[in-house]
VEXZA-345445 format. One record per residue (C-alpha): z, y, x; residue in three letters. Coordinates in steps of 0.2 Angstrom, whole numbers, padded with zeros to 4 digits, always signed. Each point is the difference from the previous one (the first is absolute). Example, Ala and Ser with C-alpha at 12.3 -4.5 7.8 and 13.67 -1.06 7.14 Angstrom:
<rs>
+0039-0022+0062ALA-0003+0017+0006SER
</rs>
This chain:
<rs>
-0001-0001-0001UNK-0004+0018+0006UNK+0007+0013-0010UNK+0000+0014+0014UNK-0018-0003+0007UNK-0009+0016+0005UNK+0019+0008-0004UNK+0007+0013+0015UNK+0018-0004-0003UNK+0014+0012+0010UNK+0017-0010+0003UNK+0015+0012+0005UNK+0012-0011+0009UNK-0014-0011+0003UNK+0007-0011+0016UNK+0017-0009-0005UNK+0009-0007-0016UNK-0009+0004-0016UNK-0010+0009+0007UNK-0008-0013+0012UNK-0001-0013-0013UNK-0009+0014-0012UNK-0014+0005+0015UNK-0002-0020-0001UNK-0002-0004-0016UNK-0013+0014-0001UNK-0010-0001+0015UNK-0001-0018-0005UNK-0006+0006-0018UNK-0015+0009+0007UNK+0007+0018+0003UNK-0003+0010+0014UNK+0018+0003+0005UNK+0008+0015+0009UNK+0016-0002+0006UNK+0015+0014+0004UNK+0014-0004+0009UNK+0010+0008+0015UNK+0002-0017+0008UNK-0015+0000+0011UNK+0001-0018+0008UNK+0004-0010-0018UNK-0017+0012-0008UNK-0011-0007+0015UNK+0005-0017-0002UNK-0003-0001-0018UNK-0015+0008+0001UNK-0006-0013+0016UNK+0005-0014-0011UNK-0009+0006-0018UNK-0016+0004+0012UNK+0001-0018+0009UNK-0001-0005-0019UNK-0016+0009-0004UNK+0010+0013-0009UNK-0002+0019-0002UNK+0017+0009+0007UNK+0002+0016+0012UNK+0016+0008+0005UNK+0008+0017+0004UNK+0016+0007+0003UNK+0004+0011-0013UNK+0018+0009-0005UNK-0004+0003-0018UNK+0014+0014-0001UNK-0011+0009+0012UNK-0013+0010-0012UNK-0013+0003+0014UNK+0001-0019+0006UNK-0003-0006-0016UNK-0015+0011-0002UNK-0006-0005+0016UNK+0001-0017-0007UNK-0007+0001-0017UNK-0017+0009+0008UNK-0002-0014+0014UNK+0001-0013-0015UNK-0014+0011-0010UNK-0010+0001+0015UNK+0003-0020+0004UNK-0005-0004-0017UNK-0007+0016-0010UNK+0014-0003-0015UNK+0017-0006-0003UNK+0002-0011-0014UNK+0019-0006+0000UNK+0016+0010+0007UNK+0015-0012+0000UNK+0016+0011+0006UNK+0011-0014+0006UNK+0007+0009+0015UNK+0020+0004+0001UNK+0014+0000+0009UNK+0021-0003-0003UNK+0013+0009+0007UNK+0015-0005-0011UNK+0016+0009-0001UNK+0012+0003-0013UNK-0003+0020-0008UNK+0016+0006+0009UNK-0005-0006+0015UNK-0017+0005+0000UNK-0004+0013+0011UNK-0019+0012-0004UNK-0008-0007+0013UNK+0002-0019-0006UNK-0004+0006-0018UNK-0016+0010+0006UNK-0009-0014+0011UNK+0001-0011-0015UNK-0008+0015-0012UNK-0012+0003+0012UNK-0007-0018+0001UNK+0004-0007-0015UNK-0004+0014-0011UNK-0011+0013+0009UNK-0010-0012+0007UNK-0007-0007-0015UNK-0004+0017-0006UNK-0010+0005+0015UNK-0009-0016+0002UNK-0003+0001-0021UNK-0004+0020+0001UNK-0012-0003+0013UNK-0009-0016-0007UNK-0002+0006-0017UNK-0014+0011+0001UNK-0011-0014+0009UNK+0004-0009-0015UNK-0003+0012-0013UNK-0019+0004+0010UNK-0002-0019-0003UNK+0006-0002-0017UNK+0011-0012+0003UNK+0014-0008+0010UNK+0017-0008+0000UNK+0015+0006+0007UNK+0016-0011+0001UNK+0018+0005+0005UNK+0015-0010+0006UNK+0014+0006-0010UNK+0017-0015+0000UNK+0012-0004-0014UNK+0013+0009+0006UNK-0011+0015-0003UNK+0002-0005-0020UNK+0018-0008+0004UNK+0007+0010+0013UNK+0009-0008+0014UNK+0018+0003+0011UNK-0003+0007+0017UNK-0020+0006+0000UNK+0001+0018-0012UNK-0017+0005+0012UNK-0008-0015-0002UNK+0004-0002-0020UNK-0005+0019-0002UNK-0016-0004+0011UNK-0004-0015-0013UNK+0004+0009-0016UNK-0013+0015+0005UNK-0013-0012+0003UNK+0002-0007-0017UNK+0000+0019-0006UNK-0015+0003+0012UNK-0011-0016-0007UNK+0003+0004-0019UNK-0006+0018+0003UNK-0015-0004+0011UNK-0005-0013-0013UNK-0002+0016-0013UNK-0009+0012+0014UNK-0011-0014+0006UNK-0004-0011-0015UNK-0015+0010-0006UNK-0007-0001+0020UNK+0000-0018-0004UNK+0013-0002+0013UNK+0016-0013-0005UNK+0017+0005+0007UNK+0013-0016-0001UNK+0019-0003+0008UNK+0006-0017+0006UNK+0018-0002+0000UNK+0005-0015+0011UNK+0017-0008+0000UNK+0009-0010+0014UNK-0016-0005+0009UNK+0001-0012+0018UNK-0008+0014+0014UNK+0006-0005+0015UNK+0013+0014-0001UNK+0008-0008-0013UNK+0002-0017+0008UNK+0008+0009+0013UNK+0016+0003-0014UNK+0017-0009+0002UNK-0003-0017-0011UNK+0012+0005-0010UNK-0008+0017-0005UNK-0017-0011-0003UNK+0011-0011-0012UNK+0007+0013-0010UNK-0017+0007-0001UNK-0009-0014-0007UNK+0016-0004-0011UNK-0008+0014-0010UNK-0016-0007-0001UNK-0004-0010-0016UNK-0014-0009+0007UNK+0014-0006+0015UNK-0009+0007+0016UNK-0008+0015+0008UNK-0017+0005-0003UNK-0012-0003+0015UNK-0011+0014+0006UNK-0016-0009-0007UNK+0007+0003-0016UNK-0001+0018+0000UNK-0016+0000+0009UNK-0007-0011-0014UNK+0007+0014-0012UNK-0010+0015+0009UNK-0017-0011-0002UNK+0003-0002-0018UNK+0002+0017-0002UNK-0014+0005+0012UNK-0011-0011-0008UNK-0010+0001-0015UNK+0009-0012-0010UNK+0011+0016+0000UNK-0012+0012-0008UNK+0011+0005-0012UNK+0018+0003+0007UNK+0006+0017+0008UNK+0015+0009-0003UNK+0010-0014+0003UNK+0013-0009+0011UNK+0001-0019+0001UNK+0015-0006+0007UNK-0001-0014+0010UNK+0017-0006+0003UNK+0003-0020-0007UNK+0008+0009-0016UNK+0015+0008+0012UNK+0017+0005-0010UNK+0004+0015+0004UNK
</rs>
């Protein structure tokens, strides 16, 4: 199945974790995948693996919080492929502290990447999609953006903000042929999560009716569905991929 043949797809934070699984899936289904990440080593290794498999992929080191950096990156995609069909705003960071212990710098760093970064990428990509008369924008939110979470004031604020931007952009861009949706992952077994203490992981899993953490591929498959023509009448929504997590 090649749902994304001749499609140009940008995946931010695309070199590891959920982003890597998403990159691999879209490339396997025929997309020309553009990977943005700060990890040059991981990005280069992923491109090498995909290219050896006969797939189309390119890597660029981009800081999504830097407007000029994003602008140059978008222009490079247009120069290479002539268009941008799908934008997946997957890049994100965490810097957890409770409210009373959170310093302004810790607050701002997460806001810059997780919220301003999503704005930067979308604001600069949207005109090309408008010109083309079609496009898909997918934003990474989180179940904590719906329910809140202890010690994550900054992260939760960004993920709730992403939901608000998703709903707003779906209204602004729908008549231009552009769909905008968000995905809210639950507990996903990325390398970062798997390094947590076993007791913490057990506590997390105990809140999931399906009895397990999700896999990065679970989120990648959701992105792929939302980006495909099978989701042609879905916009402005948030899909929780969380195993039925109990808040």
